[in-house]
N, CA, C and O atoms as a DFTB+ gen file, in Angstrom:
556 C
 N C O
     1  1     -29.673      58.939     -71.367
     2  2     -30.352      58.173     -70.350
     3  2     -29.376      57.245     -69.636
     4  3     -29.124      57.410     -68.442
     5  1     -28.839      56.295     -70.339
     6  2     -27.905      55.364     -69.706
     7  2     -26.709      55.087     -70.615
     8  3     -26.047      54.057     -70.489
     9  1     -26.440      56.021     -71.534
    10  2     -25.356      55.803     -72.488
    11  2     -23.999      55.702     -71.797
    12  3     -23.073      55.099     -72.342
    13  1     -23.870      56.278     -70.617
    14  2     -22.594      56.232     -69.891
    15  2     -22.258      54.826     -69.400
    16  3     -21.110      54.559     -69.045
    17  1     -23.234      53.928     -69.373
    18  2     -22.977      52.565     -68.901
    19  2     -22.084      51.766     -69.861
    20  3     -21.349      50.878     -69.428
    21  1     -22.145      52.074     -71.144
    22  2     -21.340      51.333     -72.123
    23  2     -19.853      51.656     -71.951
    24  3     -19.057      50.725     -71.826
    25  1     -19.437      52.939     -71.938
    26  2     -18.020      53.209     -71.678
    27  2     -17.593      52.759     -70.275
    28  3     -16.441      52.371     -70.080
    29  1     -18.499      52.807     -69.306
    30  2     -18.164      52.328     -67.956
    31  2     -17.921      50.820     -67.975
    32  3     -17.019      50.328     -67.298
    33  1     -18.715      50.096     -68.738
    34  2     -18.501      48.656     -68.873
    35  2     -17.165      48.346     -69.533
    36  3     -16.455      47.434     -69.110
    37  1     -16.824      49.103     -70.566
    38  2     -15.522      48.928     -71.215
    39  2     -14.404      49.277     -70.237
    40  3     -13.362      48.622     -70.222
    41  1     -14.617      50.302     -69.427
    42  2     -13.607      50.697     -68.438
    43  2     -13.388      49.584     -67.409
    44  3     -12.257      49.348     -66.983
    45  1     -14.440      48.915     -67.018
    46  2     -14.306      47.798     -66.067
    47  2     -13.457      46.696     -66.687
    48  3     -12.549      46.170     -66.043
    49  1     -13.751      46.350     -67.926
    50  2     -13.008      45.288     -68.605
    51  2     -11.539      45.673     -68.766
    52  3     -10.657      44.864     -68.475
    53  1     -11.264      46.891     -69.224
    54  2      -9.873      47.299     -69.434
    55  2      -9.119      47.432     -68.113
    56  3      -7.909      47.214     -68.071
    57  1      -9.814      47.786     -67.043
    58  2      -9.162      47.856     -65.738
    59  2      -8.736      46.465     -65.287
    60  3      -7.625      46.287     -64.788
    61  1      -9.601      45.491     -65.459
    62  2      -9.259      44.114     -65.092
    63  2      -8.087      43.621     -65.933
    64  3      -7.153      43.018     -65.403
    65  1      -8.129      43.872     -67.238
    66  2      -7.041      43.448     -68.124
    67  2      -5.733      44.126     -67.710
    68  3      -4.683      43.485     -67.693
    69  1      -5.789      45.400     -67.382
    70  2      -4.596      46.135     -66.960
    71  2      -3.999      45.537     -65.700
    72  3      -2.788      45.337     -65.618
    73  1      -4.840      45.252     -64.723
    74  2      -4.355      44.684     -63.453
    75  2      -3.720      43.315     -63.679
    76  3      -2.674      43.017     -63.103
    77  1      -4.336      42.486     -64.508
    78  2      -3.791      41.152     -64.784
    79  2      -2.452      41.271     -65.502
    80  3      -1.488      40.606     -65.124
    81  1      -2.381      42.110     -66.531
    82  2      -1.138      42.280     -67.280
    83  2      -0.041      42.866     -66.402
    84  3       1.123      42.480     -66.509
    85  1      -0.419      43.801     -65.534
    86  2       0.541      44.429     -64.628
    87  2       1.137      43.397     -63.667
    88  3       2.347      43.366     -63.447
    89  1       0.276      42.561     -63.103
    90  2       0.775      41.571     -62.147
    91  2       1.646      40.521     -62.849
    92  3       2.651      40.082     -62.288
    93  1       1.273      40.114     -64.067
    94  2       2.096      39.159     -64.807
    95  2       3.439      39.776     -65.188
    96  3       4.472      39.107     -65.145
    97  1       3.416      41.054     -65.559
    98  2       4.661      41.740     -65.919
    99  2       5.596      41.878     -64.729
   100  3       6.803      41.678     -64.864
   101  1       5.053      42.216     -63.567
   102  2       5.880      42.334     -62.366
   103  2       6.438      40.981     -61.955
   104  3       7.583      40.888     -61.510
   105  1       5.636      39.933     -62.101
   106  2       6.112      38.589     -61.753
   107  2       7.244      38.165     -62.681
   108  3       8.239      37.601     -62.225
   109  1       7.103      38.429     -63.973
   110  2       8.148      38.069     -64.937
   111  2       9.408      38.878     -64.692
   112  3      10.514      38.348     -64.796
   113  1       9.257      40.149     -64.369
   114  2      10.407      41.002     -64.099
   115  2      11.106      40.581     -62.817
   116  3      12.333      40.624     -62.733
   117  1      10.332      40.175     -61.816
   118  2      10.910      39.741     -60.543
   119  2      11.707      38.455     -60.718
   120  3      12.697      38.244     -60.017
   121  1      11.296      37.601     -61.633
   122  2      12.042      36.368     -61.901
   123  2      13.407      36.663     -62.500
   124  3      14.376      35.948     -62.243
   125  1      13.479      37.725     -63.304
   126  2      14.717      38.052     -64.002
   127  2      15.641      38.967     -63.210
   128  3      16.825      39.068     -63.530
   129  1      15.124      39.634     -62.187
   130  2      15.943      40.541     -61.393
   131  2      15.701      40.280     -59.919
   132  3      14.709      39.665     -59.529
   133  1      16.627      40.758     -59.117
   134  2      16.466      40.614     -57.671
   135  2      15.550      41.694     -57.105
   136  3      14.888      41.482     -56.089
   137  1      15.512      42.859     -57.767
   138  2      14.725      43.991     -57.277
   139  2      13.276      43.834     -57.708
   140  3      12.975      43.930     -58.898
   141  1      12.367      43.594     -56.758
   142  2      10.950      43.405     -57.083
   143  2      10.273      44.696     -57.502
   144  3       9.232      44.655     -58.157
   145  1      10.842      45.855     -57.137
   146  2      10.247      47.148     -57.482
   147  2      10.785      47.688     -58.798
   148  3      10.435      48.797     -59.203
   149  1      11.626      46.924     -59.465
   150  2      12.203      47.379     -60.721
   151  2      11.119      47.494     -61.783
   152  3      10.141      46.747     -61.783
   153  1      11.316      48.437     -62.676
   154  2      10.360      48.629     -63.760
   155  2      10.979      48.146     -65.061
   156  3      12.182      47.900     -65.144
   157  1      10.149      48.018     -66.053
   158  2      10.641      47.613     -67.364
   159  2      11.607      48.666     -67.874
   160  3      11.554      49.819     -67.446
   161  1      12.488      48.281     -68.781
   162  2      13.412      49.266     -69.329
   163  2      12.659      50.392     -70.016
   164  3      11.432      50.364     -70.113
   165  1      13.396      51.374     -70.488
   166  2      12.826      52.575     -71.085
   167  2      11.620      52.278     -71.980
   168  3      11.419      51.146     -72.421
   169  1      10.838      53.301     -72.233
   170  2       9.626      53.136     -73.038
   171  2       8.397      53.077     -72.156
   172  3       8.482      52.784     -70.964
   173  1       7.261      53.357     -72.754
   174  2       6.027      53.420     -71.974
   175  2       5.408      52.055     -71.768
   176  3       4.860      51.789     -70.698
   177  1       5.476      51.198     -72.740
   178  2       4.875      49.886     -72.592
   179  2       3.369      49.921     -72.774
   180  3       2.721      50.951     -72.591
   181  1       2.837      48.779     -73.135
   182  2       1.404      48.678     -73.433
   183  2       0.536      48.874     -72.192
   184  3      -0.541      49.463     -72.278
   185  1       0.997      48.385     -71.039
   186  2       0.176      48.499     -69.832
   187  2      -0.017      49.968     -69.466
   188  3      -1.116      50.378     -69.090
   189  1       1.036      50.748     -69.574
   190  2       0.913      52.176     -69.242
   191  2      -0.029      52.875     -70.225
   192  3      -0.815      53.737     -69.833
   193  1       0.054      52.503     -71.483
   194  2      -0.847      53.091     -72.479
   195  2      -2.285      52.640     -72.242
   196  3      -3.224      53.397     -72.491
   197  1      -2.458      51.419     -71.763
   198  2      -3.804      50.935     -71.447
   199  2      -4.388      51.713     -70.263
   200  3      -5.602      51.897     -70.173
   201  1      -3.524      52.163     -69.367
   202  2      -3.990      53.003     -68.253
   203  2      -4.538      54.332     -68.769
   204  3      -5.463      54.895     -68.184
   205  1      -3.966      54.829     -69.864
   206  2      -4.513      56.043     -70.477
   207  2      -5.961      55.811     -70.890
   208  3      -6.833      56.642     -70.637
   209  1      -6.206      54.663     -71.531
   210  2      -7.571      54.333     -71.957
   211  2      -8.494      54.234     -70.749
   212  3      -9.618      54.734     -70.781
   213  1      -8.025      53.592     -69.688
   214  2      -8.832      53.495     -68.467
   215  2      -9.212      54.874     -67.952
   216  3     -10.374      55.129     -67.637
   217  1      -8.230      55.761     -67.868
   218  2      -8.502      57.110     -67.361
   219  2      -9.490      57.856     -68.245
   220  3     -10.373      58.554     -67.746
   221  1      -9.343      57.710     -69.551
   222  2     -10.266      58.382     -70.471
   223  2     -11.684      57.832     -70.314
   224  3     -12.647      58.598     -70.276
   225  1     -11.812      56.515     -70.224
   226  2     -13.145      55.898     -70.112
   227  2     -13.793      56.216     -68.771
   228  3     -14.961      56.601     -68.727
   229  1     -13.041      56.058     -67.665
   230  2     -13.616      56.348     -66.340
   231  2     -13.991      57.821     -66.218
   232  3     -15.055      58.150     -65.694
   233  1     -13.120      58.711     -66.701
   234  2     -13.413      60.140     -66.620
   235  2     -14.628      60.526     -67.442
   236  3     -15.492      61.271     -66.979
   237  1     -14.691      60.017     -68.660
   238  2     -15.850      60.318     -69.507
   239  2     -17.141      59.751     -68.937
   240  3     -18.184      60.403     -68.984
   241  1     -17.072      58.540     -68.400
   242  2     -18.269      57.932     -67.803
   243  2     -18.734      58.718     -66.583
   244  3     -19.933      58.917     -66.385
   245  1     -17.783      59.162     -65.769
   246  2     -18.150      59.938     -64.577
   247  2     -18.804      61.261     -64.966
   248  3     -19.797      61.666     -64.362
   249  1     -18.250      61.934     -65.970
   250  2     -18.853      63.193     -66.412
   251  2     -20.247      62.979     -66.990
   252  3     -21.160      63.760     -66.722
   253  1     -20.413      61.921     -67.784
   254  2     -21.727      61.630     -68.353
   255  2     -22.733      61.261     -67.268
   256  3     -23.893      61.669     -67.325
   257  1     -22.285      60.487     -66.277
   258  2     -23.188      60.120     -65.194
   259  2     -23.620      61.376     -64.437
   260  3     -24.794      61.527     -64.098
   261  1     -22.672      62.274     -64.173
   262  2     -23.016      63.529     -63.489
   263  2     -24.042      64.317     -64.298
   264  3     -24.996      64.864     -63.745
   265  1     -23.836      64.368     -65.605
   266  2     -24.775      65.095     -66.469
   267  2     -26.163      64.468     -66.415
   268  3     -27.164      65.184     -66.387
   269  1     -26.235      63.137     -66.399
   270  2     -27.531      62.463     -66.332
   271  2     -28.182      62.643     -64.955
   272  3     -29.403      62.766     -64.864
   273  1     -27.391      62.658     -63.902
   274  2     -27.929      62.944     -62.565
   275  2     -28.461      64.368     -62.527
   276  3     -29.532      64.622     -61.976
   277  1     -27.723      65.284     -63.104
   278  2     -28.108      66.702     -63.127
   279  2     -29.458      66.893     -63.818
   280  3     -30.253      67.739     -63.408
   281  1     -29.712      66.118     -64.853
   282  2     -30.976      66.242     -65.589
   283  2     -32.074      65.319     -65.064
   284  3     -33.149      65.240     -65.659
   285  1     -31.817      64.627     -63.967
   286  2     -32.839      63.811     -63.334
   287  2     -33.090      62.465     -63.999
   288  3     -34.109      61.826     -63.738
   289  1     -32.180      62.031     -64.848
   290  2     -32.354      60.751     -65.520
   291  2     -31.808      59.595     -64.693
   292  3     -32.166      58.441     -64.928
   293  1     -30.950      59.895     -63.730
   294  2     -30.416      58.912     -62.785
   295  2     -30.801      59.400     -61.398
   296  3     -30.543      60.548     -61.038
   297  1     -31.419      58.516     -60.626
   298  2     -31.909      58.894     -59.292
   299  2     -31.330      57.944     -58.237
   300  3     -30.951      56.820     -58.567
   301  1     -31.257      58.376     -56.988
   302  2     -30.651      57.538     -55.947
   303  2     -31.568      56.454     -55.385
   304  3     -31.254      55.884     -54.340
   305  1     -32.672      56.153     -56.029
   306  2     -33.551      55.078     -55.564
   307  2     -33.831      54.120     -56.721
   308  3     -33.689      54.473     -57.892
   309  1     -34.229      52.910     -56.365
   310  2     -34.477      51.878     -57.356
   311  2     -35.585      52.318     -58.296
   312  3     -36.576      52.873     -57.823
   313  1     -35.477      52.110     -59.555
   314  2     -34.505      51.363     -60.347
   315  2     -33.308      52.196     -60.813
   316  3     -32.624      51.788     -61.750
   317  1     -33.037      53.324     -60.207
   318  2     -31.875      54.191     -60.443
   319  2     -31.937      54.911     -61.780
   320  3     -31.669      56.112     -61.837
   321  1     -32.275      54.228     -62.835
   322  2     -32.455      54.872     -64.132
   323  2     -33.948      55.113     -64.310
   324  3     -34.736      54.168     -64.273
   325  1     -34.340      56.357     -64.500
   326  2     -35.766      56.691     -64.538
   327  2     -36.493      55.971     -65.672
   328  3     -37.688      55.698     -65.556
   329  1     -35.809      55.665     -66.744
   330  2     -36.456      54.991     -67.880
   331  2     -36.525      53.483     -67.721
   332  3     -37.093      52.801     -68.573
   333  1     -35.957      52.950     -66.647
   334  2     -35.989      51.500     -66.458
   335  2     -37.306      51.031     -65.838
   336  3     -37.572      49.830     -65.805
   337  1     -38.123      51.946     -65.352
   338  2     -39.378      51.573     -64.692
   339  2     -40.457      51.171     -65.697
   340  3     -41.246      50.266     -65.427
   341  1     -40.496      51.828     -66.836
   342  2     -41.532      51.581     -67.835
   343  2     -40.921      50.798     -69.015
   344  3     -39.893      51.212     -69.551
   345  1     -41.532      49.680     -69.425
   346  2     -40.955      48.879     -70.516
   347  2     -40.767      49.652     -71.826
   348  3     -39.790      49.423     -72.539
   349  1     -41.677      50.549     -72.145
   350  2     -41.537      51.321     -73.386
   351  2     -40.326      52.242     -73.297
   352  3     -39.569      52.377     -74.258
   353  1     -40.148      52.872     -72.145
   354  2     -38.988      53.738     -71.957
   355  2     -37.704      52.925     -71.890
   356  3     -36.653      53.389     -72.334
   357  1     -37.777      51.722     -71.343
   358  2     -36.593      50.864     -71.265
   359  2     -36.102      50.498     -72.665
   360  3     -34.894      50.427     -72.892
   361  1     -37.004      50.268     -73.590
   362  2     -36.614      49.964     -74.972
   363  2     -35.896      51.158     -75.594
   364  3     -34.903      50.992     -76.304
   365  1     -36.399      52.353     -75.327
   366  2     -35.752      53.565     -75.832
   367  2     -34.360      53.720     -75.204
   368  3     -33.409      54.104     -75.884
   369  1     -34.250      53.419     -73.914
   370  2     -32.980      53.517     -73.209
   371  2     -31.966      52.524     -73.796
   372  3     -30.812      52.886     -74.022
   373  1     -32.383      51.292     -74.042
   374  2     -31.489      50.296     -74.628
   375  2     -31.060      50.690     -76.039
   376  3     -29.925      50.442     -76.447
   377  1     -31.978      51.302     -76.774
   378  2     -31.647      51.781     -78.113
   379  2     -30.583      52.874     -78.039
   380  3     -29.655      52.894     -78.847
   381  1     -30.716      53.781     -77.072
   382  2     -29.730      54.846     -76.908
   383  2     -28.375      54.275     -76.494
   384  3     -27.329      54.726     -76.961
   385  1     -28.409      53.289     -75.622
   386  2     -27.156      52.662     -75.195
   387  2     -26.451      51.998     -76.378
   388  3     -25.229      52.079     -76.500
   389  1     -27.221      51.344     -77.246
   390  2     -26.615      50.625     -78.367
   391  2     -26.146      51.558     -79.477
   392  3     -25.307      51.164     -80.287
   393  1     -26.651      52.756     -79.537
   394  2     -26.209      53.691     -80.576
   395  2     -25.236      54.720     -79.993
   396  3     -24.065      54.749     -80.373
   397  1     -25.704      55.543     -79.092
   398  2     -24.880      56.622     -78.538
   399  2     -23.767      56.070     -77.644
   400  3     -22.611      56.476     -77.767
   401  1     -24.110      55.157     -76.758
   402  2     -23.111      54.606     -75.843
   403  2     -21.998      53.870     -76.556
   404  3     -20.822      54.080     -76.261
   405  1     -22.361      53.006     -77.498
   406  2     -21.357      52.269     -78.257
   407  2     -20.533      53.233     -79.101
   408  3     -19.319      53.073     -79.218
   409  1     -21.181      54.224     -79.686
   410  2     -20.463      55.228     -80.480
   411  2     -19.435      55.986     -79.651
   412  3     -18.311      56.214     -80.098
   413  1     -19.825      56.375     -78.444
   414  2     -18.896      57.088     -77.566
   415  2     -17.730      56.190     -77.168
   416  3     -16.581      56.630     -77.181
   417  1     -18.010      54.950     -76.819
   418  2     -16.954      54.020     -76.420
   419  2     -15.984      53.792     -77.582
   420  3     -14.771      53.759     -77.375
   421  1     -16.504      53.635     -78.792
   422  2     -15.645      53.448     -79.961
   423  2     -14.815      54.698     -80.253
   424  3     -13.642      54.598     -80.613
   425  1     -15.423      55.873     -80.098
   426  2     -14.690      57.126     -80.341
   427  2     -13.536      57.284     -79.352
   428  3     -12.423      57.633     -79.747
   429  1     -13.796      57.031     -78.076
   430  2     -12.743      57.147     -77.064
   431  2     -11.642      56.136     -77.331
   432  3     -10.460      56.468     -77.239
   433  1     -12.015      54.904     -77.659
   434  2     -11.015      53.873     -77.943
   435  2     -10.224      54.218     -79.199
   436  3      -9.023      53.952     -79.260
   437  1     -10.867      54.798     -80.188
   438  2     -10.162      55.216     -81.399
   439  2      -9.157      56.326     -81.138
   440  3      -8.037      56.288     -81.649
   441  1      -9.551      57.313     -80.345
   442  2      -8.636      58.400     -79.989
   443  2      -7.447      57.832     -79.211
   444  3      -6.304      58.226     -79.440
   445  1      -7.724      56.911     -78.299
   446  2      -6.643      56.283     -77.528
   447  2      -5.704      55.510     -78.450
   448  3      -4.488      55.570     -78.273
   449  1      -6.239      54.795     -79.421
   450  2      -5.399      54.023     -80.342
   451  2      -4.469      54.950     -81.122
   452  3      -3.294      54.634     -81.311
   453  1      -4.985      56.085     -81.574
   454  2      -4.149      57.060     -82.283
   455  2      -3.056      57.583     -81.342
   456  3      -1.896      57.705     -81.735
   457  1      -3.441      57.888     -80.097
   458  2      -2.450      58.355     -79.112
   459  2      -1.357      57.311     -78.901
   460  3      -0.176      57.654     -78.840
   461  1      -1.740      56.049     -78.789
   462  2      -0.771      54.983     -78.539
   463  2       0.176      54.819     -79.724
   464  3       1.376      54.628     -79.527
   465  1      -0.339      54.891     -80.948
   466  2       0.501      54.755     -82.138
   467  2       1.460      55.936     -82.244
   468  3       2.648      55.744     -82.499
   469  1       0.960      57.145     -82.052
   470  2       1.818      58.331     -82.121
   471  2       2.902      58.259     -81.046
   472  3       4.059      58.588     -81.307
   473  1       2.535      57.837     -79.855
   474  2       3.505      57.690     -78.769
   475  2       4.592      56.688     -79.128
   476  3       5.769      56.930     -78.862
   477  1       4.213      55.573     -79.725
   478  2       5.190      54.559     -80.132
   479  2       6.135      55.095     -81.206
   480  3       7.336      54.831     -81.166
   481  1       5.595      55.844     -82.162
   482  2       6.432      56.428     -83.219
   483  2       7.427      57.411     -82.602
   484  3       8.601      57.412     -82.971
   485  1       6.976      58.236     -81.679
   486  2       7.867      59.197     -81.030
   487  2       8.940      58.481     -80.229
   488  3      10.100      58.892     -80.247
   489  1       8.571      57.413     -79.525
   490  2       9.555      56.634     -78.754
   491  2      10.618      56.032     -79.662
   492  3      11.807      56.079     -79.344
   493  1      10.195      55.462     -80.797
   494  2      11.151      54.860     -81.725
   495  2      12.085      55.916     -82.308
   496  3      13.285      55.681     -82.448
   497  1      11.531      57.080     -82.647
   498  2      12.336      58.157     -83.197
   499  2      13.370      58.614     -82.174
   500  3      14.524      58.865     -82.521
   501  1      12.956      58.720     -80.922
   502  2      13.870      59.147     -79.862
   503  2      14.960      58.100     -79.646
   504  3      16.125      58.446     -79.453
   505  1      14.584      56.825     -79.677
   506  2      15.560      55.748     -79.503
   507  2      16.588      55.776     -80.629
   508  3      17.784      55.621     -80.378
   509  1      16.135      55.974     -81.868
   510  2      17.055      56.040     -83.000
   511  2      17.997      57.224     -82.876
   512  3      19.191      57.094     -83.147
   513  1      17.477      58.385     -82.467
   514  2      18.335      59.564     -82.338
   515  2      19.339      59.382     -81.198
   516  3      20.472      59.852     -81.298
   517  1      18.939      58.707     -80.116
   518  2      19.864      58.436     -79.018
   519  2      20.971      57.488     -79.475
   520  3      22.134      57.680     -79.119
   521  1      20.623      56.474     -80.255
   522  2      21.609      55.517     -80.737
   523  2      22.583      56.187     -81.694
   524  3      23.781      55.910     -81.641
   525  1      22.095      57.064     -82.568
   526  2      22.988      57.737     -83.506
   527  2      23.914      58.708     -82.776
   528  3      25.063      58.883     -83.184
   529  1      23.436      59.338     -81.710
   530  2      24.266      60.245     -80.921
   531  2      25.372      59.462     -80.218
   532  3      26.509      59.928     -80.138
   533  1      25.044      58.274     -79.711
   534  2      26.030      57.451     -79.039
   535  2      27.086      56.959     -80.029
   536  3      28.271      56.928     -79.698
   537  1      26.675      56.578     -81.224
   538  2      27.634      56.070     -82.218
   539  2      28.545      57.194     -82.712
   540  3      29.718      56.951     -82.997
   541  1      28.026      58.419     -82.819
   542  2      28.846      59.552     -83.220
   543  2      29.852      59.894     -82.130
   544  3      30.986      60.275     -82.423
   545  1      29.443      59.761     -80.889
   546  2      30.323      60.060     -79.754
   547  2      31.424      59.018     -79.615
   548  3      32.518      59.343     -79.154
   549  1      31.163      57.785     -79.997
   550  2      32.152      56.712     -79.873
   551  2      33.181      56.779     -80.992
   552  3      34.291      56.268     -80.838
   553  1      32.834      57.401     -82.118
   554  2      33.740      57.448     -83.268
   555  2      34.798      58.494     -83.164
   556  3      35.620      58.633     -84.069
């Protein structure tokens, strides 16, 4: 019914956090360098990984919204959600949002967290192998 609203709400919050962190990072980098378009040194960084979460949440929410529109649960006229008109149906809708919607948002965030950790491990491994190659070449 309206379970897609929970991941969409999380996507809104993470998008705002990403934009704020991005602007603070660019400001700090601009203070340290003359080139305002310069990027952080090698590595993906947390902001880029947070963009992955944004893309996953926005994409999943859009697909779920399309599915709900397809089944007639979301309509282009007020109150937009068909179950929001009747109080009994609204209670069922809120129950679905608190169970299915929260579950989906947690699952997506969990998958993203695993992706971010694996990415960090791979980056560290690559950095170590690059450093060992450089030290072997210098010897």
